N, C-alpha and C positions, 0 to 999 in steps of 0.2 A: 935371569935376563929375559925381558919380554919386549916385543915390538908390536905396534898397532898398525895393522894393514887396513886402511879404509879408503874407499874410492867412491866418488859421486855416482858413478854408473852402477856400483854395487849396492849403494844405499848409504854409505858413510856420509854423515853430515846431513842426511835427509830425514827430517822428523817424520815419523810414521812408518819408516822402513823396518822390516823384520826378516832377518836371515833365519832359516829354520833348520836345515839339515845339511851335512857335509859328506862328501865322498872323494876318494882319490881318483882323479881323471888321468887322461893320457899324459905321459912325460912328467908325472908327479905334479900335475896341476891340481887345483882344488875345484870341485864342483859344488855349488851351493844353491839350494832352493830358497825361494822367498815366499813367505806366507801372506804378505800384504799385497802381492801381485802374483799371478800364476806363471812363474818364470824360473828358469835355471840359468845361472851364470857360471862362467869358467874363469878362474883366477890363476894367474901365474905369479907366484911369490918370488922374491929375490932368492938366489941360491945360497942357502945355509948361512946367511949373514943378517945381522941386525945393525941398526945405527947408521952413521953417515955414509958408510960404504956399501949399504945394502942394495942400492939400485932401485929401479922403479917397479911398481906393481901394476900389472895389467889385468883388467877385468872386463869381460864382455858378455852381453846377453847372447845366449846360444839357442834358447828355445822358450816359447810361450805356449800356453795351453788354452784353447778356446772354451768359452761358456762356463768358466769357473773363476773363483776369486783368488785361489792360492795354490802353492805347491808345498808338499811336505816331505815324506821320507824318500830317500834315494839310495840305490844299491846297485853295484855292478854284478850282474848275474851271469854274463859271459863276456869274453874279451871285447872291450870297447862298447858294450851294450849296457845301458843303465836303466833300470826300472825306476819310475817316479810316480808317486801318489799325487793326484790333483783333485781338488774338490772345493766345497764352499764352507769356510769357517770365518765368522765375523769377529774381527779384532775389537770392534766397538762393544759388542754384546757378549763375547766369549761363547757364542752359540754355534753349533754345527748344524748344517742342513743334511739330515739323514737322507741317504739315497743319492747324493750328489757326487760320490767319489768314484774315480776310475784309476786304473794303473796304465801308465804309458811306457813305451820303449823309446829311449833316446840313444842314438848311436852315432859313432864317429867313423868316417871313411876318408880315403885319400892318402896319398903318399906321406903327407905330414899330419894326417888325422885332423884336418881342419875343416872338413865338411860334416855337417850335422843334419841328421834326419830324425823323424819321429813318427810314431803311429800308436794308436790306442791298442793296448792289449785286451782290456776288458773293463766294462763297468761292473761295480759290485753294489747293486742297489740295496742289499741288506745291510751295508755298512753304516754305522751311526756316525763315527768320526774316525776314519782311517788315518793313521799317523805314522807309526813305526814300520820299518821295512828292513829285512835282512835276507841273506841267502841261506837256504836250508842245505842244498846239495850243489856243490860247485860243478860236479860232473854233469848233472842234468839241468842246472840253472834254476831249479825249483826255489820259489820264494816263500817267505813267511811275512804276513801282513797283519799288523796289530790294529785293533779297534779300541780306541781309548774310551769310548762311550759305553760299549757293551762288555769290555773286559774279555775279549776273545781274540784268537789268532787264526787267520786263514792260511791254508797252504794253497799256493797258486802255481800252476804250470804256465809259464810265460809263452810257451810255444802254442798251446791250445786254448789258453784263457780259462781253463777249468779251475774251479776253486771250491774249497769246502772248509768249514771250521774244524780245526784239529786240536786246539787247546782252549780251555776255559777254566778259570778257577777264581775263588773268592779273592786271592791275593792280586788278581789282575783287575778286579772291578773297582769302579770309583766309590768313594764314600757315599752313603745314602743322600740322595737329592743333588748330587754333583754329576758333571759330565766329563771329568778328566781323571781316569785311573791309569791303566796301562799306557806307557808313553814310549820310551826308547826300548828297542829290542835288538839283540845281537846274538848270533850263534857263536859258540866258542868250543873248540876241540881241546880236550884235556886228556892226554894219553889216547886210549881207544874209545873214549866216550865223547858224546856231543851234548852240549848243554845250550839251552836258551836262557840268556840273562835278560832281565827286564827291570825297568823302573815303574813304580806307581807314584805319580806325582803328588796327588792330594793326600794319599796315605803315607807319603814320605818314606817309602821302602825301596830296597833293591832286593830282587829275588832271582832265583834260577830254578830250572827243572831239567832233568836229563830227558833227552828226546831221541826218537828213532830217526836216523839220518835219511831214511827214505820217505817215511810217512809224516814225520814231524810230530807224531803223537807222543805223549808223555810215557816214559819208561821208568820213572822214579817219582819221588815226592816233590811237591812244590815247596821250596825252602826259602825263607826270608834270611838274607845275608846281612842286611843292615837296616836299621830304623833311624828315624829323624834325619833322613837324607832327602831333601827336595830334589827329585831327579827328573830331568828332561832327557834328551838323547845323550849317549855316552859312547866311548870307545874303549876297546880292550887292547892294552899294550902287551903284545905277545912276548916281547923281550924280557919283561919284568913280571908279567902276570897281574898287573894293576888295572883297575877300571878308573877312567877319568870321567866323572859325571858332571854334566852341566846343570847348574842349580838355578834355573831361570828366575823364579820369584825372589831368590835370596842373593842374586848377583855374585855368585861364587862358583868355583870349580872344586869338586871334592874328589880326593883320591881314596879308593877302597882297595887295599892290597889283599893278597891271597890269604893272609892270616885273619882277615876281617877287620883290620884296623882302619878307621875312618879319619881322614885328615883334610881340612880345608886348605888348599894350596894357593889359590889365586882369588883375589877379590874379597869383598865384604858387603854386608847388607846395605851399608851407607856409603858405598863407593861406586864410581862409574867404571872401574877397571875392566870388568866383564859384565857390564850392566845388562841384565836379562839374558844371561848365558843360555843358549839353546842347544848347542851341539859341540862335540869335540872330535878331533881327528889327529892321529899321530902319523907323520911322514918323516923318515930320517931323523928320528930323535927330536923332532920339533912338534910340540903340541899346539894345534890350531884350535881356537875357540871362536865360534860364531855367536853373535848376540842379536837381541831384538831391541836394544836401546832402552830396556826396562819398561816397555809399553804396558805390559800386563800388571806390573807392580812398581810404580815409579820410586826412585831412590828418595828416601826421606818423605815419601808421600806425594812429591810434586815434580821431581826432576827426571826427564827422559832425554834421550839423544838419538841420533841416527844409528842404524845397525852398523856393525864393523866386524872385522876378524882380528883377533889378537894372537900373536905367535909367541910361544914360550919355549926356550931351549931347556929341555928336560935335564940334560947333563950339567947345566949351570945353575940349577935351582939349589 
């Protein structure tokens, strides 16, 4: 069963809108960045229902960023504090402006967590196309920031703004002559070990590497888990051990289970169901899928739509 949550303020129905990344916000709300404008929205979905009794969806703009064109990765690095990547990426030319990227802190305060503040953590002028974002160490709040252009990962201390490259590998780099390699990144704990899972969009691979939880540096081999998977951002379902990978150019969501089995579960290349799927998020056994309306690769070569969020009940699939 699936529900489509789209709102004019969020971008639904608005041609040219692009939802980029998702995070769980206060009270199980959804935070979504937009790549077509430098903004973060907060969405309150209906509680655990789809269909005629689902109720209304509220979406509001909570933060904009000055001097840039779009917002990308978002991750909660300490309670009610969210790191956000902002920079210049052209949807018309698919070109990134190197050196334009910064990491911001967006946080919620007040008795009802309804007041939002923001400040810049740091610029990263060496970044070519900063995109993916995840938390390395929940105790310290240390972040990992992926550079899609250079195929590298930075470790960032959000309290001091200090950063350095800690991971780089051929499996993270774009194909020759391209500018989109490493895309979604996410740390996953399995037993006593910590891994960084990552997609490489134009190489169509999903990989992982065991990393040190303090330094973020590799402590094992870079391993390719799946091929022929066009991957944007993704989420890890801790209850099942599955990855749900948004397949932007192919208008699909792919499930990769812990045995390495790949299965397309939502959408198809010639459908608008999850047209231009960019990111996924699991809250209370509901899979939320953000889309870009197929702007980068129109359905059947010509069809696009406004960005939207699609909700899928995992236990009813």
